Phi, psi and omega in degrees: 000318179302317183294326178293315177298320181293319175302313182295324179291315177296321178294319180296320178294324182291326183272318189261345180266114178224158175256106178262144185227139173238138180214147181289149182240358183290148173291163177291329179242127176246162185244137177295136178090357179254142181261125181252129178245165175056063189289340187225162175238122178254125188234140171266103183288341180264008182296139176246132181308133174094345179263148178254119181266325178055052181269141174259131183237129177255125183216175176210165177214154176222155178237107180047037173063011178255349179217127179220126178220153175259159178217162179227131172251126184244151176056044173284129177249287180261301178206159174214146173237336190287133175089017185258020175132159184218135180216122173236097187294142178261341178209161179288159178144186182258138181227154171242121179251119182239143177229148182219145170270120185267322184192167181201169183275004177232172181275100180282105190275011178212103182275352183290338178249024181271009176216153181202131177232152182215137179267130178231158178241137181250128185234156177250113179250008185297332181267356180282131177290137180211168178221091180243124181243152187240143175210162179250133178241133171208142190272002180222153174246343177237131180234144181215117182052043180205168179279146176277127179238138179203169181234142165264115184245147171235155184276347179209119182253018182283340177259147176295143184213161169228132177248124179261127184220154176194171181231135179221161177277181188284354175263001178095001180282132185281125177259329174230123189292167186288139178230151173247137181220150176243010180238156184257030184279168183294139178247146185229149178215131179257103183285153170238103188243124176252022176234171184305312177200151185213137184266146180223165174229126169275132182227148181213163181212130184263135170241111184234139185274072171192168180281082192276142174243009183273180175279126187250001178225148176206168179205148182223129181270138172211166183238137176243129176268137179281159178283140181302321185281354182242006180284130176254155174299130178297149180238117177199164174240152184205134175273122183269312186204154182226125176290171175295128188251130179236152177299130175062024174239151182282130175237165185237138174239122180268124181237157172239134180234120175247116183247128179253236182270010179289150179274353180286147182219352179275132175235127182245132175252117185240137177227099184069233178270355183268131181229144169237146184229136174234164182232125179245106186259343184256150171289148179140185182250125188229151174238130180232157174241110188251123178286144172225147180236093177301140179267335178209161182279159178139186175260132186225163168267121174271116189245121176249124188216134173161164181060024181080018181228162181208146178220148186216145179213133179287131180225157181241131177251122181277147178268177175294149179292122185291325176298316178298320182294316180299315177301320180297309181305315184297315181296320181298318181296317179298315182293325176294325178294313177303315183297317180299315180297323180295317178295324179288319189262337188072002182274149177270119178275330180211135175231148179278163178303320180299317185293316182293320177300323177296311178298318179297323180295319177300314178302317183289327177294316182297320178296318176302312177302315179298320177298317178299316184294319178295322180296318181293321183293317180292328181291326180292320181291332180283000000 
């Protein structure tokens, strides 16, 4: 029984007794306007490789007695820095940053290293002139079945900086969302391309704490080839040709619609406030002639949109000929005057050929009857 108790005591000490240590991570010189995270490193000095300790540590930190906050670290095995404090200096000067281990889920058998203080100096470099340039480096321009690897480089790292970087396709759609980094290590991205090949742009932007005259933006073009077994039929819409467009007259727009695996099927052609819609429900490559009737003259965007794709073209709509309109109005006025004169005088201003022929026929018949009557009268006297 004594041996069993002794074994349990030794086992308990081995599991629950650990030496925890806290130490500051800040540089000796800090910069005004920059935000510093993870001020301390908490280490389990008794950690054994391959084992999980899952220790919870309760700590606090203060900065020159004007800021004091507590923090909690969970599932500590070997060491942790994340979540151990935040400092964004508001003015220049000397500061003391101190951190402490208050308690933990294990028996911390050494309290001498449960506290750490560091003196730092804060300076303002925003008005200092500098020339820091940014660029993107990658040793490849074409990638196939592999991760894209690249570096953000700057010409001078003596000033604090943040590099914002992201990846988008050539149409501006974001493929990798924006990230901020303060280190110049290698970056990786695993693209998912379902077409034969697709072009992308790596873009970045530099934010540096000095009066900078260098290049602060860069971009790099690269192409990713899709896997043969994952390639889908491309889906897009495109304006091929546009007939001459006139106000209030029917014009034609020739469009191309290529539909792949998308479930969308509506395609809309818009010119100003006028819209025409067609529905493409089957996969394949199609060409359509879509009629449009512009309502007014001017320059417009002819917009073709659908199936998650969009195309646009500048077009001109011609108006009615102003000279022709004036002539028509003039002729109408003349006809109206003639009509009014006719109503007032009762005279016939114009008669058609058919009407004249009809009237002549009547006159000739009457004349013939008169001749017959005269002939009969003279014959009777004889």
